[in-house]
C-alpha positions as CSV (number, residue, x, y, z in Angstrom):
1,M,42.1,-51.5,2.6
2,Q,39.0,-49.6,2.6
3,F,37.5,-48.4,5.9
4,D,33.7,-48.1,6.3
5,T,34.3,-45.0,8.1
6,K,36.4,-42.1,7.4
7,I,38.1,-39.0,9.3
8,A,38.3,-35.4,7.9
9,L,39.9,-32.6,9.5
10,V,38.8,-29.0,8.3
11,I,41.5,-26.3,8.9
12,R,41.8,-22.7,8.2
13,T,44.2,-22.3,5.6
14,D,45.6,-18.8,6.5
15,L,47.0,-20.1,10.0
16,E,50.6,-19.8,10.9
17,P,52.0,-23.3,10.3
18,W,52.7,-24.0,13.9
19,Q,49.0,-23.0,14.6
20,K,47.6,-25.5,11.5
21,L,49.8,-28.3,13.2
22,N,48.2,-27.5,16.7
23,V,45.1,-27.2,15.6
24,A,45.5,-30.8,13.6
25,A,47.0,-32.3,16.5
26,F,43.9,-31.2,18.9
27,L,41.4,-32.4,16.5
28,A,42.9,-35.5,16.0
29,S,43.0,-36.4,20.0
30,G,39.5,-35.3,19.9
31,I,38.7,-38.2,17.3
32,A,40.7,-40.6,19.0
33,A,38.8,-39.7,22.5
34,A,35.5,-40.2,21.3
35,F,36.3,-43.2,18.9
36,P,38.8,-45.6,20.8
37,D,38.0,-48.3,18.4
38,C,39.7,-46.3,15.7
39,I,43.2,-46.6,17.6
40,G,45.3,-49.6,16.2
41,A,47.6,-51.9,18.0
42,P,50.9,-50.4,19.9
43,Y,54.1,-50.5,17.6
44,E,57.3,-52.2,17.8
45,D,60.6,-52.0,16.1
46,G,63.1,-54.6,15.2
47,S,64.8,-53.7,18.4
48,A,61.9,-54.6,20.4
49,T,61.2,-51.0,21.4
50,R,57.6,-50.2,22.0
51,Y,55.7,-47.2,20.6
52,H,52.2,-45.9,21.4
53,A,49.7,-46.9,19.3
54,L,48.4,-44.5,16.6
55,I,44.7,-43.8,14.7
56,G,44.8,-46.9,12.4
57,Q,43.1,-45.2,9.4
58,P,44.0,-42.4,7.2
59,T,43.0,-38.9,8.2
60,L,42.1,-36.5,5.4
61,I,43.0,-32.9,5.9
62,Y,41.0,-30.2,3.9
63,G,41.5,-26.5,4.0
64,A,38.6,-24.1,4.1
65,D,37.7,-20.4,4.8
66,R,35.6,-19.3,7.5
67,P,32.2,-19.9,5.4
68,A,33.0,-23.4,4.6
69,R,34.1,-24.3,7.9
70,S,30.8,-23.2,9.4
71,R,29.1,-25.1,6.6
72,A,30.8,-28.4,7.4
73,R,29.9,-27.9,11.0
74,E,26.2,-27.4,10.2
75,R,26.1,-30.5,7.8
76,A,27.9,-32.4,10.3
77,L,25.2,-31.5,12.9
78,A,22.5,-32.0,10.5
79,R,23.7,-35.7,10.1
80,N,23.9,-36.3,14.1
81,V,27.6,-36.4,13.5
82,T,29.4,-34.7,16.7
83,P,32.4,-32.6,15.5
84,A,35.5,-32.0,17.4
85,L,36.2,-28.5,17.2
86,Y,39.0,-25.8,17.6
87,T,38.2,-21.6,17.9
88,E,40.5,-19.0,17.8
89,D,39.9,-18.2,21.0
90,M,41.3,-21.3,22.5
91,F,44.9,-20.1,21.1
92,A,45.0,-17.6,23.9
93,T,44.1,-20.2,26.6
94,T,46.7,-22.2,28.2
95,H,44.9,-25.3,29.7
96,D,41.9,-27.5,28.9
97,E,39.3,-26.1,31.0
98,A,39.8,-22.6,29.7
99,N,39.5,-24.0,26.3
100,R,36.0,-25.3,27.0
101,A,35.0,-21.8,28.8
102,A,36.0,-19.9,25.9
103,V,34.0,-22.3,23.5
104,K,30.9,-22.0,26.1
105,A,30.9,-18.3,26.1
106,V,30.0,-18.0,22.3
107,A,26.9,-18.9,20.8
108,R,27.2,-21.5,18.0
109,A,27.0,-19.1,15.0
110,D,29.3,-16.8,16.4
111,L,32.1,-19.1,17.0
112,N,35.3,-18.1,15.4
113,L,36.2,-22.0,14.3
114,V,39.6,-22.3,13.0
115,G,38.9,-26.0,12.7
116,L,36.9,-29.1,13.0
117,A,37.1,-32.8,12.7
118,V,34.6,-35.5,12.0
119,R,34.5,-39.4,11.9
120,A,31.8,-41.2,10.3
121,E,30.6,-43.5,7.7
122,R,32.3,-42.7,4.4
123,K,29.4,-41.3,2.5
124,V,28.4,-39.2,5.2
125,V,32.0,-37.5,5.5
126,D,32.0,-37.2,1.7
127,K,28.6,-35.1,2.3
128,I,30.1,-33.0,5.1
129,C,33.1,-32.1,3.2
130,D,31.5,-31.7,-0.1
131,G,33.1,-28.8,-2.1
132,L,36.3,-28.6,0.0
133,K,39.8,-29.1,-1.1
134,F,42.5,-30.9,0.5
135,H,45.0,-28.4,2.5
136,A,47.8,-27.4,0.6
């Protein structure tokens, strides 16, 4: 099945494994919150046990260095695509309000992005992520 939209996460490649997973989870939650229509129906197994719904389309995960992450952010913004973001400063916080304050305290050009996520039309996401490689 081909979707009209595409979801892409762009994550710093040199993070610790737990950090990569944490960033991916936060970024995916940002996409789910911004686009509730991307959530599928709840799951149920053969024993009638119910499970939560998931994002109903594939999510591509790219690895990128700092210049490439910044370039992807700027490409997204230039195309009127609002990204979800995760900055290095957010690793030192313990709750959502502190995360927002950590981002607010830094000008856009100075944010130390460790990850960002976008959802948009397929061709737009392709342009935002042009030149990036899938995360290894």
